[in-house]
C-alpha positions in Angstrom: 0.7 -23.0 -11.3 3.2 -22.5 -14.1 6.8 -23.1 -13.3 9.8 -21.9 -15.2 13.4 -22.8 -15.3 15.5 -19.8 -14.3 16.6 -19.4 -17.9 13.0 -18.9 -18.9 12.1 -16.1 -16.5 11.4 -12.6 -17.8 14.7 -10.7 -18.2 14.4 -8.4 -15.2 13.6 -11.3 -12.8 16.2 -13.6 -14.4 18.9 -11.0 -13.8 17.9 -10.6 -10.2 17.9 -14.4 -9.6 21.2 -14.9 -11.5 22.8 -12.1 -9.3 21.6 -13.9 -6.2 23.0 -17.2 -7.4 26.3 -15.6 -8.3 26.5 -14.0 -4.8 25.8 -17.5 -3.2 27.8 -19.8 -5.5 28.0 -22.8 -3.0 24.3 -22.6 -1.9 21.8 -25.3 -2.7 20.0 -22.9 -5.1 23.2 -22.2 -7.1 24.0 -25.9 -7.4 20.4 -27.1 -8.1 18.9 -24.1 -9.9 15.4 -24.7 -8.8 12.3 -24.0 -10.9 10.5 -20.8 -10.1 6.7 -20.3 -10.0 4.1 -18.1 -8.5 0.8 -18.8 -6.7 -1.1 -15.6 -6.0 1.4 -13.2 -4.5 3.8 -15.9 -3.3 7.0 -16.9 -5.3 8.1 -20.5 -5.2 11.5 -22.1 -5.7 11.4 -25.8 -5.9 13.0 -29.0 -7.3 11.0 -32.0 -8.4 7.5 -32.3 -9.7 5.7 -31.2 -6.5 6.4 -28.9 -3.5 8.1 -30.9 -0.7 9.7 -29.9 2.6 13.4 -29.5 2.1 13.1 -29.1 -1.6 11.1 -25.9 -1.9 11.1 -22.3 -0.7 8.5 -19.6 -0.5 8.7 -15.8 -0.5 7.2 -12.5 -1.5 10.0 -12.0 -4.1 12.1 -14.5 -6.1 15.1 -13.7 -3.9 13.0 -14.4 -0.8 11.9 -17.8 -2.2 15.6 -18.7 -3.0 16.7 -17.7 0.5 13.9 -19.8 2.0 14.9 -22.7 -0.2 18.5 -22.4 1.1 17.3 -22.2 4.7 15.1 -25.3 4.5 17.1 -27.5 2.1 17.6 -31.0 3.5 15.4 -30.4 6.6 13.8 -33.9 6.2 17.2 -35.6 6.2 18.3 -33.6 9.3 15.1 -34.6 11.2 15.4 -38.2 10.2 18.9 -38.2 11.5 17.8 -37.1 14.9 19.3 -33.6 14.7 17.6 -30.3 14.8 18.4 -27.6 12.2 20.3 -24.5 13.5 
């Protein structure tokens, strides 16, 4: 898998991702600006050197991957704390 920083994405995809981040300025994706990649037909948004629960998102489009990242960000910490995500 090749991963790219948001700034390195092809222009059309980058514009769509940047629009998503502008519309969600306080989200984990806007603050962390995860790397983007693709495996087969699945888009990935992730931070770090490998995919990890709570630090990655998957989707059929870049936006879907970013939304999934936002939904699952910090899940491992929540579970370790004894709480369940909402």
